[in-house]
N, C-alpha and C positions, 0 to 999 in steps of 0.2 A: 180834293177833287177826284179821288179815285172812283167814288160812286158814279159821277157824271161820265167819267171815261168808260166805265163798264157799261153804263146805259147806252152810250153811243156805239160801242164796238160789240156788245153781246147780242147779236142778231138771232133770229129763230134758228138759222143754220148752225150758229155757234152753240146755242143751247142744245140742239140735238147731238152734236159732237160731244159736248160736256156730259150729257146724260149717258152716251154710249161708252165713254171712258170713265164714268163714275166720279167726275169732279165738277158736278153741277153747282154753280154759285147763284143764289137768288138775286135777282135784280129787279128793282122797283119798276113800275110801269111808266112813270112820267120823270122828266128831267127835274132835278131839284131847282128851286128858285134862287135868286141871288147871283151876284157877279162872281166870275172866276178871278181869283187873285193868286199870283205868284207870290209865294212867301219868301222869307229871307233865305231859307234852305234852297229853294229853286234858283233864286237869283245868284247866290254864291256859286252854286254848282254851274250855272250857264256861264258866268264870268270866268271860270277857270278852264273852260273847254277850248281847244284849238281846232275842233272839227265836229261835224255831225252829219247825219244822213238825212236827206230830204226826199219824201215820196209824193208824187203827183199822180194824177189819173189822166190818161189820154182820151181822145174822142171815142176811140174804139173800146174803151173800158180797161185797157191793159195798164197795169200800175207801172211806174217808172221811178227808179231810185237813183239819186246822185249824192256823191260825196261833196261836202263843202268844208274847206279848210282855210286856216289863217293863223294869225297870232292869237295867243290866248285872250279871250274876251272880245273877239271880233263879232260874235253874236251877242247883242246887247239887249238888256231889259229896259225898255223905254217907258213903260207904264205898268200899271197893276196886272194887266194881261196882255200886254203888247211887247213883242220882241222885233228886232230887225238887224239887218246886216247889209254891208256893201257887197253887191254881187260882182265879182271880177270877170273879166274876159276869160273864156275857157276854150273849148274845142270848137266853139261857134256853130254847135248843132241846135241850140235853143229849145231842147225838149221840154225841160221843166218850165221855162217861161211860156212856150207854146201851150202846154197843157193847162196853165193857169188861165189862159184865155178862155178855155172850154169849162173848167171846174176849178174854183179857187180853193177847194179843200186840200189841206196838206197834212202830212204826218211826219214828225221828226223824232229821231232817236239820237240822244247824246250819251256817250259812254265815257266814264272815267276807268280806264283799263287798270291801272295800278291798284286802285282800291275796289275794283269789281262793282261799280255802281252804274245804273242805267236810268236815265229819265226819258219818258215817252211823252210827246205833246201832240194834241190835234188842233188844228186852227184853220183860219181863212187867211190867204195870202193875197197881197196885191203888189204890183210893181210900180215903182215911183222913178220918174226921170230925175237924175241928180240936179238938173237945171231948174226943176220945178219947185224945190223945197229947200231953201237955204238953211232952215232951222235943222231940218233932218240931216242935211249934209254935215252940219256941225257936230251932230251927235254920233255919226258913225265914222268908222276908220276908212277914209277913202284913199285910194292910190292913183296918183295921177297918171292917165294913160292906160289904166287897168280896170277901173271902176266903170262898168256899163250901166249899172241900175242899182237902185236901192230896193230892198225887199222888207215889207212889213208884214208881220203875222199877228193876227188877233187869236190869242190862244182861247180855246173854248173848253178844253179839258186836258188834264195831265195825270200821269201815274208813274210811280216808282216801280222798276222791275226788280225781282230777286236777283242775286248774284250768280246763281247757278249757270254754269257753262261759260262764264266770262272768263277768257284766258288773260291773265295779267300781262300787259305789254308796257314797254317804258320808252320814252323818247330819249334821243341822244343827250339832250340837256339833262334829263333826270338821271341817266346813267353816269354822266360826268360829274354831276353834283355828288352822287353817292360814292363814286370812286375818290373824289377829292376828300370827302369826309373820312372815309376809311383810311386813305393814305395819311392824312393829318394826324389821325388817331395812332396809326402804326409808328409814324415818325416820333411822336410824343412818347410812346412806349419805349422806343429804341433809346431815345435821349435819356429817359429815366433809368434804364437798365445800364447805359453806359456811365451814368453818375454813380450807380451802386458799385460797379466795377472799379471805378477810380477810387471811391472811398475804401474799397477792400484792398487797394494796392495791386490790382490785377491790370496789367498792361492791356491796352486795347490793340487789336490787330489792325495793321495798315489797311485803310479802306481799299487801296488799289491792289493789295497783295492777294495772291490766289489762296483759296481755303485749302488747308491740308486734307489729304485723302482720308476717307473713313477707315478706321482701323476695324479688323474683324470683330474685335471684342465689342466695339461700339454697337455693332449690328446685332449682338446676341442678347 
């Protein structure tokens, strides 16, 4: 669907900028026929994300971007080209929701920071009252007292971005898992070395004893 994405986003102004900077990419004149389908690659990527950025357009034409976050997989693939999520109560400005009443077009960016991968999606969004759709409520992760609305997005195009300039970042859980893995490996290595010392008849130092000071010849 990269071709469809380029056809939507590569306007005449964009083409002029591309020619100016020498990076023009040819784009066909008409949108390709056929349905947009999220493949297994996109589905797995979306399911692993715990946040994304959502852009809408206001009545005045100004873009507005909001961050959406939750547990991994809160943004769900509900169909070949349909995604959705439970929209929680926030700062109660309702800017994104209000903008959708004027223009239902949205853009999403999902980032896998540790692996420096980025997925961009374009679509049409609509707001659903949780009380009006029991089946959809069952599909999405609702939080009692926090979920104000359900959001459905029909994806019309998507594209994968290059990893350039994506700074790797890690969640606390990812860091803890890495530290635990490294600590376990180090503990196993220490145990193996202690076994070798015992087999060689070398006494092990008392775990609570202070280490002897370094001798000058040790440092030379």
